[in-house]
N, C-alpha and C positions, 0 to 999 in steps of 0.2 A: 538959709539952707533948707532944701526940701527934705521932708521926712518920709522915708519909705514905709511900706506896710510892715516889713520885717522889723524895722527899728521900733515901730510903735508896739508891736507884739512883745519885743524884748522889754520895753519899758513897762508894759502891763504886767509881765511876769515878775519883774523886779518889785513892782508895787504889791502884787499878791503875796510875795514871799516876806516882805518886811512889815506889812500891815497885819499884825497878829495881836490878839488880846493877850493880856498878861498871863492868862491860864491856858495858853495854846497847847495843843497836842504835839509834842516833839516828833513823834513818828509820822504824823500826818504832814507836818512841815517838810520832813525829809522826802516823803513820797511825792509831795507836790513839786519839790525840786527836781526829782528824776523825771516827772511827767513833763514839766516845762522844757527840760533839756531835750528829751526825746521828741518833743513837738517842734522845737525851734531850730535844732541843729541837725545836720545830715548824719545821724547815727541810727543804729538798729535798736539801741536801748541804753539805759544808764542805771547805775547802781551806787549805793553809798555804804561805806564801812565807817565805823566809829571806834573810838577807844572806850573800853569799859572802865570800871572803877579800879581795876588792877593794872591798867595800862596795856591790856591785850586788845588786839584788833578784832572786832566782831562785825559780821554782816548786819546791816540795819534794814535796808529796804531796796527795792529796785522797781523799774518801770514795768517789768513783765517777768514771767516765770523763768525764761531762759537766762536773763541777766541775774535773777535772784540765785539760780543754780550756780552760775559762775562766780558770783560774789562768795557764796559758801565754799566753793571749791578753793578759792584763794585762801580762805581762812584755814581750811582743812590741810592744804598743802604748805601753808606758810610761805607762799610766794605769789607774786602777781603785781600788777600796776597799782591797784588800790592800796595794798599793803605798803608798797614802796613810797607812794606819795604821802601816806599817813605818817610813816616813820621819818621821812626826810623833810616833810613840809614843803616839797618842791613839786612844781608841775612837771608832768611827763608828756612830751610831744607824742604824736601818733607813731605807734610802733607796729609794724607788720608782725603777724604771728606765724610767718613762714620764712624759710631760709635762715641765714645767720642771725637776724634780729630775734628769732624765736628762742635762741639759746639763752636769752636773758632770763626767761621764766619757762624752762623747757616742759615741765610737767603741766603747768597751767596752759601753755600754748597747745599741747596735745588735746586737753579737755575742751578748750575753746573751739578748736578746729572741728572737733566731733559734732558740735552743735551749730556749726556754720559761722562762727565769729572769726574774722580774718585779721582784724587790727584793733588796737586799743589805745586809749590815752587816759590820763588822769590828772585831776587838779586837787590840791589840798582843800579841806574844809576848815577854814580858819576863823576862830573868834578873835576879838581884838587882842586877847592875851596869849592864845596858844592854838596850835593845830589840834583839832579834835577828831579828824577823820579825813576822808577823801571821797571825791566824786569820780566814778569810773565811766568812761565813754566807750561804747562798743560798736564796731562796724562789721557788717557781714558782706557776703558776696553780692547781695542784692542792693547794697547801698551804692548810690551814684558816685559818691566820693567820700573820703574820710574828712573830718573837720580840719580846716586850715588854721593858720596862726590867729587871725582875728576871731574865728569861731571858738578856739580854745580860750581866748580872752573873755569872750561872752560867757562861756561855761564857768570860768573863774569868778567873774562878777556875780553870776547867779548864786554860786556856792558861797561867796562872801556875804551876799545879802541874807541868805538863809542862816548862816552861822552867827550873824550879829544878833539874831533873836535869842540865842542861848545865853542865859545869864543876864538878860536885860533888866530883870527885876532888882538886881543887886547894883549898888553904886560902884562897887569894885568888882569887875568881871573876872574873878579869879578862877583858877582851874577847877577848884573843888566844886563850885556852884555849877559850872558847865558840865562836869562829869556826872553830877547828880541828875541833871536833865537828860543826859545821854543814857544813863542807866534806866530812867523811866521809859525812854524810847525802846531800849532793848527788851525790857519786860513787856511792853505793849506788843512788840513784834511777836512774841510767843503766843499771846492771846489771839492775835489776828491770824497767825498761821493756822491755829486750830479752827477758827471760825471759817476760814477759806476752805479748808478740807471738808468740813461738815456741809457747807452750802454746795460745794462742788458735787459731793456725793448725792445729796438729797435732791438737788435741782437738776442733776445730770448735765452740768455745764462744765466748761474748762475752769481751772483754778483762776486764770486771769479774769474770766467773765464773772466768776463768783466774787472776786475782790472788787471789780467795778460796781457790781450791784450793791455790795456792802457800802462802798463809799457814797454812791448816789443816795442810798437810803439815809445814811447818816447826815448828809448835807440837807436833804429834804426836811429832816426833823430837827436840823440845827443842833445836832448832837455830836459829841466827840466820837471818833471812829472806835476807839478802844472801849468806851462805855457801851456802845452798841454791840460790839463783838463779844463782850463777856457777860454772861455765858452765851454761846450760840443759841438762838431762840427759835422754836417752832412748837406746834402743839405737842410734839413728843419729846421736845428737848428737856434735858435734866434741869433741875433748879440749881441756883447758885450753891446750895448746901451739899449737893452730891455730884458736882461737875468739877473735874473729870471723874469718870467712874472709878471706884476704888477696887483694889484687889481684895479677894476674900481675906477677912481678918484685919483689914485696914479700915480706919475711920472714913466716913463719907468725905469726899473731896480730895482724898489722898491720890497722888499721881500714880498711874500705872507705869511700872518700870519693866514689864515684860518686853523683851526685844522683838522687833519686827523680824520675821524669819528671812525676809528678802535682804535686809541690810545688817541684821544682827545688832542693831542699836536703835533704841528709842530716841536717843539724844536729848532726853529730858524735855520733851515737848518741842524741840526745834523742828526737825523734820526727818522723815524716813529718807535715807539717801537714794533709795531706788525710785520712790514715787513722789517724794516731796510732800507727803501728808503725814501728820502726826498720828500714831497708832492709837493714842488715847481717845481720839474721836472716831475710830473705826472707819476711817476713810482711805485706808491704804489700798490702792487698786492693784499693786503688784502682788500682794500676798492675801488680799481680800480680808484683812484683819485677823488672819489666823494666828 
């Protein structure tokens, strides 16, 4: 049987996802998953949601800022394909976000259409023992076509390959060990969101470009992404003992809880809903850190 170039690239992506050291960075693995899917399949982008230690669905990572925004929207609205696939453990075929199909997730569909996303699909992120999250596939009006049946199967295979890495240190891959690793991924996400905002503001580049530079620098130094991102470093960057900046009267390192005036919520380092940057790093472009 002749092997096509696309088949070879899928095989290489599978190898990249499963060949991880025992101390791999969970968040970097999930981001690599979204990057491979966005590169290999006819989608505008991809995102991942996971279950936290309390069984709640949380956004983990995405291939770009638009998808990251829509993953967070699903969590905020408590509706959308990624949440449904996580909770049911079932793959969702491509669903248009216009006409009658949009009534399945009406509020999410409205938000998605505003940023140009016109169709979605999702596959569960499954460890050998339990469903731990979902991979979301997003298509826009510029996409030539939405993923077909075989391409959804490729997405599922890539998601399964990534999920097998969780809990692989334990002989029994129970839910508790997997959730512990997912918690690490969620904690790492908060650190990286801050670092992206800092770099974007200081380098005057987009948040996507800031993240790519961060990843390239980490790989060049053979360093974990989270370790490089915490704390964000520059000649003027705060030291680990006083990052993030503390409020008056609080000890060094205490998190700033003053709400962003544009969105009225700091979201405990997650992201300003208006500008997607954490106010603790003073990179909120919508309100200029006021």
